[in-house]
C-alpha positions as YAML, in Angstrom:
chain: A
units: angstrom
residues:
- id: 1
  name: MET
  ca: [-3.40, 6.44, -11.81]
- id: 2
  name: THR
  ca: [-3.55, 2.74, -12.96]
- id: 3
  name: PRO
  ca: [-6.02, 0.39, -11.62]
- id: 4
  name: LEU
  ca: [-4.68, -2.19, -9.44]
- id: 5
  name: SER
  ca: [-4.71, -5.62, -11.21]
- id: 6
  name: THR
  ca: [-5.99, -8.98, -9.99]
- id: 7
  name: GLU
  ca: [-2.91, -10.04, -8.70]
- id: 8
  name: GLN
  ca: [-1.95, -6.31, -6.88]
- id: 9
  name: TRP
  ca: [-5.49, -6.60, -5.36]
- id: 10
  name: GLN
  ca: [-6.56, -7.94, -1.99]
- id: 11
  name: GLU
  ca: [-10.26, -8.23, -0.65]
- id: 12
  name: THR
  ca: [-10.60, -6.81, 2.75]
- id: 13
  name: MET
  ca: [-13.70, -7.37, 4.66]
- id: 14
  name: THR
  ca: [-15.50, -4.63, 6.58]
- id: 15
  name: SER
  ca: [-16.29, -6.82, 9.62]
- id: 16
  name: GLY
  ca: [-20.34, -6.87, 10.56]
- id: 17
  name: ARG
  ca: [-20.94, -4.39, 7.76]
- id: 18
  name: PHE
  ca: [-24.26, -6.65, 7.11]
- id: 19
  name: ASP
  ca: [-24.85, -7.74, 10.65]
- id: 20
  name: GLY
  ca: [-28.50, -8.61, 10.93]
- id: 21
  name: LYS
  ca: [-29.57, -7.77, 7.77]
- id: 22
  name: THR
  ca: [-31.12, -10.26, 5.15]
- id: 23
  name: VAL
  ca: [-29.77, -9.89, 1.69]
- id: 24
  name: ILE
  ca: [-30.94, -11.49, -1.67]
- id: 25
  name: VAL
  ca: [-28.49, -12.11, -4.52]
- id: 26
  name: THR
  ca: [-29.20, -13.55, -7.74]
- id: 27
  name: ASP
  ca: [-27.04, -15.69, -9.74]
- id: 28
  name: ALA
  ca: [-25.32, -16.63, -6.62]
- id: 29
  name: GLY
  ca: [-23.99, -19.65, -8.01]
- id: 30
  name: SER
  ca: [-21.41, -18.04, -10.00]
- id: 31
  name: GLY
  ca: [-19.29, -15.08, -10.99]
- id: 32
  name: ILE
  ca: [-20.24, -11.85, -9.81]
- id: 33
  name: GLY
  ca: [-23.18, -13.09, -7.91]
- id: 34
  name: ARG
  ca: [-21.14, -15.51, -6.38]
- id: 35
  name: ALA
  ca: [-18.41, -13.08, -5.62]
- id: 36
  name: THR
  ca: [-20.99, -10.85, -3.81]
- id: 37
  name: ALA
  ca: [-23.25, -13.48, -2.15]
- id: 38
  name: LEU
  ca: [-19.68, -14.38, -0.04]
- id: 39
  name: ARG
  ca: [-18.75, -10.94, 0.38]
- id: 40
  name: VAL
  ca: [-21.94, -10.19, 2.17]
- id: 41
  name: ALA
  ca: [-22.03, -13.59, 4.51]
- id: 42
  name: LYS
  ca: [-18.77, -12.67, 5.14]
- id: 43
  name: GLU
  ca: [-19.69, -9.46, 6.78]
- id: 44
  name: GLY
  ca: [-22.40, -10.99, 8.50]
- id: 45
  name: GLY
  ca: [-25.22, -10.89, 6.33]
- id: 46
  name: ARG
  ca: [-27.78, -13.69, 5.79]
- id: 47
  name: VAL
  ca: [-27.85, -14.32, 1.89]
- id: 48
  name: ILE
  ca: [-30.97, -15.69, 0.41]
- id: 49
  name: ALA
  ca: [-28.70, -16.87, -2.76]
- id: 50
  name: ALA
  ca: [-30.63, -17.62, -5.89]
- id: 51
  name: ASP
  ca: [-29.49, -18.86, -8.99]
- id: 52
  name: ILE
  ca: [-30.61, -21.22, -11.85]
- id: 53
  name: SER
  ca: [-28.49, -23.87, -11.30]
- id: 54
  name: LYS
  ca: [-29.22, -26.19, -8.00]
- id: 55
  name: ASP
  ca: [-25.94, -27.22, -8.43]
- id: 56
  name: ARG
  ca: [-23.88, -24.41, -8.09]
- id: 57
  name: LEU
  ca: [-25.77, -23.66, -5.09]
- id: 58
  name: ASP
  ca: [-25.10, -26.53, -3.81]
- id: 59
  name: ALA
  ca: [-21.41, -26.26, -4.20]
- id: 60
  name: LEU
  ca: [-21.62, -22.47, -2.67]
- id: 61
  name: VAL
  ca: [-23.33, -23.72, 0.25]
- id: 62
  name: GLY
  ca: [-21.14, -27.10, 1.22]
- id: 63
  name: GLU
  ca: [-17.64, -25.17, 0.30]
- id: 64
  name: ASN
  ca: [-18.83, -22.24, 2.69]
- id: 65
  name: ALA
  ca: [-20.36, -24.23, 5.59]
- id: 66
  name: GLY
  ca: [-19.65, -21.47, 8.23]
- id: 67
  name: LEU
  ca: [-21.63, -18.86, 6.64]
- id: 68
  name: ASN
  ca: [-25.50, -18.08, 6.48]
- id: 69
  name: LEU
  ca: [-26.25, -18.65, 2.82]
- id: 70
  name: VAL
  ca: [-30.15, -20.15, 2.04]
- id: 71
  name: PRO
  ca: [-30.33, -21.66, -1.42]
- id: 72
  name: VAL
  ca: [-33.08, -20.66, -3.84]
- id: 73
  name: PRO
  ca: [-32.94, -22.50, -7.04]
- id: 74
  name: GLY
  ca: [-35.16, -22.14, -9.97]
- id: 75
  name: ASP
  ca: [-35.99, -19.56, -12.71]
- id: 76
  name: ILE
  ca: [-35.78, -15.94, -11.42]
- id: 77
  name: ALA
  ca: [-38.04, -14.59, -14.37]
- id: 78
  name: THR
  ca: [-41.22, -17.02, -12.75]
- id: 79
  name: GLU
  ca: [-43.19, -15.83, -10.19]
- id: 80
  name: GLU
  ca: [-43.25, -19.16, -8.80]
- id: 81
  name: THR
  ca: [-39.13, -18.98, -8.15]
- id: 82
  name: ILE
  ca: [-39.84, -15.12, -6.75]
- id: 83
  name: ALA
  ca: [-42.03, -16.60, -4.38]
- id: 84
  name: ALA
  ca: [-39.86, -19.37, -3.27]
- id: 85
  name: ILE
  ca: [-37.02, -16.38, -2.43]
- id: 86
  name: ILE
  ca: [-39.75, -14.09, -0.75]
- id: 87
  name: THR
  ca: [-40.57, -17.38, 1.22]
- id: 88
  name: ALA
  ca: [-36.92, -17.95, 2.25]
- id: 89
  name: ALA
  ca: [-36.34, -14.40, 3.24]
- id: 90
  name: GLY
  ca: [-38.99, -14.14, 5.66]
- id: 91
  name: ARG
  ca: [-40.61, -10.93, 6.83]
- id: 92
  name: ARG
  ca: [-37.80, -8.43, 6.35]
- id: 93
  name: VAL
  ca: [-35.39, -8.04, 3.18]
- id: 94
  name: ASP
  ca: [-32.72, -5.34, 3.64]
- id: 95
  name: ALA
  ca: [-31.14, -5.22, 0.70]
- id: 96
  name: LEU
  ca: [-31.58, -6.92, -2.84]
- id: 97
  name: ALA
  ca: [-28.42, -7.38, -5.30]
- id: 98
  name: ASN
  ca: [-30.18, -8.30, -8.83]
- id: 99
  name: VAL
  ca: [-27.33, -9.58, -10.41]
- id: 100
  name: ALA
  ca: [-28.50, -12.36, -13.13]
- id: 101
  name: GLY
  ca: [-28.01, -11.25, -16.79]
- id: 102
  name: ILE
  ca: [-27.37, -12.58, -20.02]
- id: 103
  name: MET
  ca: [-25.41, -11.39, -22.97]
- id: 104
  name: ASP
  ca: [-26.30, -11.37, -26.55]
- id: 105
  name: ASN
  ca: [-24.24, -11.75, -29.78]
- id: 106
  name: PHE
  ca: [-23.46, -8.35, -31.03]
- id: 107
  name: THR
  ca: [-26.35, -8.32, -33.74]
- id: 108
  name: PRO
  ca: [-27.59, -5.10, -34.85]
- id: 109
  name: VAL
  ca: [-31.53, -4.06, -34.90]
- id: 110
  name: HIS
  ca: [-31.76, -5.28, -38.78]
- id: 111
  name: GLU
  ca: [-30.12, -8.59, -37.86]
- id: 112
  name: VAL
  ca: [-31.72, -9.34, -34.36]
- id: 113
  name: ASP
  ca: [-34.44, -12.14, -33.82]
- id: 114
  name: ASP
  ca: [-37.54, -12.41, -31.59]
- id: 115
  name: GLU
  ca: [-35.89, -15.37, -29.82]
- id: 116
  name: LEU
  ca: [-32.59, -13.60, -28.49]
- id: 117
  name: TRP
  ca: [-34.33, -10.20, -28.04]
- id: 118
  name: GLU
  ca: [-36.86, -11.77, -25.94]
- id: 119
  name: ARG
  ca: [-34.70, -13.89, -23.94]
- id: 120
  name: VAL
  ca: [-32.16, -11.33, -23.31]
- id: 121
  name: PHE
  ca: [-35.18, -8.89, -21.98]
- id: 122
  name: ARG
  ca: [-36.86, -11.69, -20.33]
- id: 123
  name: ILE
  ca: [-33.48, -12.15, -17.98]
- id: 124
  name: ASN
  ca: [-32.23, -8.88, -18.02]
- id: 125
  name: VAL
  ca: [-35.16, -6.64, -17.64]
- id: 126
  name: THR
  ca: [-38.38, -8.53, -16.23]
- id: 127
  name: ALA
  ca: [-36.66, -10.78, -13.73]
- id: 128
  name: THR
  ca: [-34.96, -7.93, -11.94]
- id: 129
  name: MET
  ca: [-38.64, -6.16, -12.34]
- id: 130
  name: ARG
  ca: [-40.44, -8.76, -10.95]
- id: 131
  name: LEU
  ca: [-37.98, -9.74, -8.04]
- id: 132
  name: THR
  ca: [-37.63, -5.96, -7.24]
- id: 133
  name: ARG
  ca: [-41.44, -5.57, -7.40]
- id: 134
  name: ALA
  ca: [-41.97, -8.50, -4.80]
- id: 135
  name: VAL
  ca: [-39.32, -6.79, -2.75]
- id: 136
  name: VAL
  ca: [-40.46, -3.50, -2.39]
- id: 137
  name: PRO
  ca: [-43.32, -3.92, -0.23]
- id: 138
  name: LEU
  ca: [-41.49, -5.47, 2.39]
- id: 139
  name: MET
  ca: [-39.06, -2.45, 2.09]
- id: 140
  name: LEU
  ca: [-41.78, 0.15, 2.34]
- id: 141
  name: GLN
  ca: [-43.15, -1.92, 5.37]
- id: 142
  name: ALA
  ca: [-39.60, -1.36, 7.28]
- id: 143
  name: GLY
  ca: [-39.20, 1.98, 6.39]
- id: 144
  name: ALA
  ca: [-35.84, 1.12, 4.53]
- id: 145
  name: GLY
  ca: [-33.96, -1.02, 1.89]
- id: 146
  name: SER
  ca: [-31.10, -0.95, -0.51]
- id: 147
  name: VAL
  ca: [-31.42, -2.21, -3.83]
- id: 148
  name: LEU
  ca: [-28.61, -2.68, -6.10]
- id: 149
  name: ASN
  ca: [-28.87, -3.73, -10.25]
- id: 150
  name: VAL
  ca: [-26.18, -4.81, -12.23]
- id: 151
  name: ALA
  ca: [-26.28, -2.60, -15.42]
- id: 152
  name: SER
  ca: [-23.19, -2.69, -17.80]
- id: 153
  name: GLU
  ca: [-21.23, -0.20, -20.13]
- id: 154
  name: ALA
  ca: [-23.68, -1.20, -22.34]
- id: 155
  name: GLY
  ca: [-26.18, 0.69, -20.19]
- id: 156
  name: LEU
  ca: [-23.94, 3.71, -20.75]
- id: 157
  name: ARG
  ca: [-22.91, 3.48, -24.43]
- id: 158
  name: GLY
  ca: [-23.82, 1.69, -27.58]
- id: 159
  name: SER
  ca: [-20.80, 0.26, -28.58]
- id: 160
  name: ALA
  ca: [-20.38, -2.56, -25.87]
- id: 161
  name: ALA
  ca: [-22.65, -4.74, -27.01]
- id: 162
  name: GLY
  ca: [-25.52, -5.91, -29.64]
- id: 163
  name: VAL
  ca: [-28.78, -4.00, -29.90]
- id: 164
  name: ALA
  ca: [-30.71, -6.32, -27.39]
- id: 165
  name: TYR
  ca: [-28.11, -6.51, -24.33]
- id: 166
  name: THR
  ca: [-27.44, -2.53, -24.95]
- id: 167
  name: ALA
  ca: [-31.10, -1.77, -24.63]
- id: 168
  name: SER
  ca: [-31.63, -4.19, -22.09]
- id: 169
  name: LYS
  ca: [-29.31, -2.55, -19.83]
- id: 170
  name: HIS
  ca: [-30.58, 0.79, -20.57]
- id: 171
  name: ALA
  ca: [-33.76, -0.31, -19.42]
- id: 172
  name: VAL
  ca: [-32.22, -1.60, -16.06]
- id: 173
  name: VAL
  ca: [-30.60, 2.27, -15.87]
- id: 174
  name: GLY
  ca: [-33.79, 3.54, -16.35]
- id: 175
  name: LEU
  ca: [-35.73, 1.11, -13.87]
- id: 176
  name: THR
  ca: [-33.01, 2.28, -10.89]
- id: 177
  name: LYS
  ca: [-33.27, 6.25, -11.30]
- id: 178
  name: ASN
  ca: [-37.15, 5.97, -11.77]
- id: 179
  name: SER
  ca: [-36.88, 3.89, -8.36]
- id: 180
  name: ALA
  ca: [-34.79, 5.92, -6.72]
- id: 181
  name: VAL
  ca: [-37.09, 8.79, -7.46]
- id: 182
  name: MET
  ca: [-39.80, 7.32, -6.39]
- id: 183
  name: TYR
  ca: [-38.89, 5.39, -3.28]
- id: 184
  name: GLY
  ca: [-35.95, 7.50, -2.36]
- id: 185
  name: PRO
  ca: [-38.16, 9.87, 0.30]
- id: 186
  name: LEU
  ca: [-39.72, 6.76, 1.95]
- id: 187
  name: GLY
  ca: [-36.06, 5.58, 2.70]
- id: 188
  name: LEU
  ca: [-35.14, 3.03, -0.03]
- id: 189
  name: ARG
  ca: [-32.10, 3.40, -2.17]
- id: 190
  name: PHE
  ca: [-31.79, 2.09, -5.63]
- id: 191
  name: ASN
  ca: [-28.45, 2.09, -7.44]
- id: 192
  name: ALA
  ca: [-26.64, 0.23, -10.12]
- id: 193
  name: VAL
  ca: [-23.32, -0.77, -11.10]
- id: 194
  name: ALA
  ca: [-21.81, -0.84, -14.51]
- id: 195
  name: PRO
  ca: [-19.33, -3.18, -14.93]
- id: 196
  name: GLY
  ca: [-16.45, -3.19, -17.23]
- id: 197
  name: PRO
  ca: [-14.51, -6.60, -18.37]
- id: 198
  name: THR
  ca: [-14.78, -9.02, -15.59]
- id: 199
  name: ILE
  ca: [-13.93, -12.57, -15.59]
- id: 200
  name: THR
  ca: [-16.96, -14.54, -14.95]
- id: 201
  name: ASN
  ca: [-18.90, -17.41, -17.16]
- id: 202
  name: ILE
  ca: [-20.55, -15.39, -19.51]
- id: 203
  name: VAL
  ca: [-19.05, -15.94, -22.57]
- id: 204
  name: ALA
  ca: [-19.88, -13.34, -25.55]
- id: 205
  name: GLN
  ca: [-19.45, -14.17, -29.43]
- id: 206
  name: PHE
  ca: [-19.81, -12.29, -32.39]
- id: 207
  name: GLY
  ca: [-22.78, -13.15, -34.41]
- id: 208
  name: SER
  ca: [-23.09, -10.76, -37.03]
- id: 209
  name: GLN
  ca: [-20.08, -9.46, -39.38]
- id: 210
  name: LEU
  ca: [-21.03, -6.07, -39.43]
- id: 211
  name: GLY
  ca: [-21.24, -6.37, -35.11]
- id: 212
  name: ALA
  ca: [-17.37, -7.39, -35.37]
- id: 213
  name: GLU
  ca: [-16.68, -4.71, -38.18]
- id: 214
  name: ARG
  ca: [-18.09, -2.13, -36.23]
- id: 215
  name: LEU
  ca: [-17.57, -2.93, -32.62]
- id: 216
  name: GLY
  ca: [-14.11, -4.89, -32.59]
- id: 217
  name: PRO
  ca: [-11.75, -2.61, -33.42]
- id: 218
  name: LEU
  ca: [-13.82, 0.08, -30.73]
- id: 219
  name: MET
  ca: [-13.36, -2.71, -27.63]
- id: 220
  name: LYS
  ca: [-9.90, -3.22, -29.01]
- id: 221
  name: ALA
  ca: [-8.71, 0.11, -28.40]
- id: 222
  name: ASN
  ca: [-10.22, 1.25, -25.66]
- id: 223
  name: ILE
  ca: [-11.65, -2.00, -23.73]
- id: 224
  name: PRO
  ca: [-9.62, -2.29, -20.31]
- id: 225
  name: THR
  ca: [-8.00, -5.35, -18.63]
- id: 226
  name: PRO
  ca: [-10.50, -7.76, -17.21]
- id: 227
  name: VAL
  ca: [-10.81, -7.76, -13.23]
- id: 228
  name: SER
  ca: [-12.09, -10.27, -10.73]
- id: 229
  name: ALA
  ca: [-15.25, -11.13, -9.56]
- id: 230
  name: PRO
  ca: [-14.68, -10.72, -5.95]
- id: 231
  name: GLN
  ca: [-13.25, -6.98, -7.70]
- id: 232
  name: MET
  ca: [-16.44, -5.82, -8.89]
- id: 233
  name: ALA
  ca: [-18.36, -7.60, -5.66]
- id: 234
  name: ALA
  ca: [-16.45, -4.62, -3.74]
- id: 235
  name: SER
  ca: [-18.33, -1.96, -5.49]
- id: 236
  name: ILE
  ca: [-21.61, -3.82, -5.29]
- id: 237
  name: THR
  ca: [-21.39, -4.51, -1.66]
- id: 238
  name: PHE
  ca: [-20.37, -0.81, -1.12]
- id: 239
  name: LEU
  ca: [-23.84, 0.46, -2.77]
- id: 240
  name: LEU
  ca: [-25.72, -2.23, -1.11]
- id: 241
  name: SER
  ca: [-24.20, -1.28, 2.32]
- id: 242
  name: ASP
  ca: [-25.29, 1.69, 4.63]
- id: 243
  name: ASP
  ca: [-21.62, 2.93, 3.65]
- id: 244
  name: ALA
  ca: [-23.49, 4.29, 0.60]
- id: 245
  name: THR
  ca: [-26.25, 6.03, 2.66]
- id: 246
  name: ASN
  ca: [-26.43, 9.20, 0.63]
- id: 247
  name: ILE
  ca: [-26.43, 7.63, -2.28]
- id: 248
  name: ASN
  ca: [-29.61, 7.19, -4.55]
- id: 249
  name: GLY
  ca: [-30.42, 6.98, -8.15]
- id: 250
  name: ALA
  ca: [-26.34, 6.83, -8.80]
- id: 251
  name: ILE
  ca: [-25.05, 4.63, -11.49]
- id: 252
  name: LEU
  ca: [-21.60, 3.70, -10.93]
- id: 253
  name: ALA
  ca: [-19.22, 3.05, -13.68]
- id: 254
  name: SER
  ca: [-16.86, 0.39, -12.14]
- id: 255
  name: ASP
  ca: [-15.00, -0.31, -15.48]
- id: 256
  name: GLY
  ca: [-11.41, 0.75, -14.90]
- id: 257
  name: GLY
  ca: [-11.78, 4.31, -16.61]
- id: 258
  name: TRP
  ca: [-13.17, 2.97, -19.66]
- id: 259
  name: SER
  ca: [-16.15, 5.26, -19.33]
- id: 260
  name: ALA
  ca: [-14.03, 7.96, -19.50]
- id: 261
  name: VAL
  ca: [-12.29, 7.20, -23.27]
...
């Protein structure tokens, strides 16, 4: 069965699915994060919308005045911004969507430099860990909570990106699975979505001849048609919600069948 195209697919809200819930969404100013924040808010949730760009957050809130969106601008890898997010959330956080991430330039290990490696890991792994670390105690107090991490096809295979991004998303998968084991018996759920090609503001360019020669043909042969950010948000909000009550430690490949090739 061929997945629906972005033109064929229609977003269908589940009214009240997040009623009374406070949900933190990172990278909420654009792309998948923005679509996730809007979907949660339209389904009744109070969204703590975090993003490095104040302008993007101002636009998000300004264009959706009827929704419960609380903007928190700042670098989510810093303890200062994390503290601001927790303060904005209040005493209870029902769900967390760690969406923020950056791409690499498809370089293999013998070509990657420290600056790229550290920048990718800082956002994709360290920021995810730090915000989760801050949120989990609140969820433990409540005896319930859902954390959704955005991994990637690069967290499932070695042919979707360079070494920095691939290693970082494998780390996100490990963080997700370990946390599911640790906190599952205490009422918390940890899952991840591994997106395939999605239309966002992330631009990936080849910075390595070897990377282009090895990965270019593989991606051209197998990569599916990109989907819209709201289509990806549909998978994310399902796993965040109580509809996924019995799902913990799962890595959902929301990729149009790419991982099956």
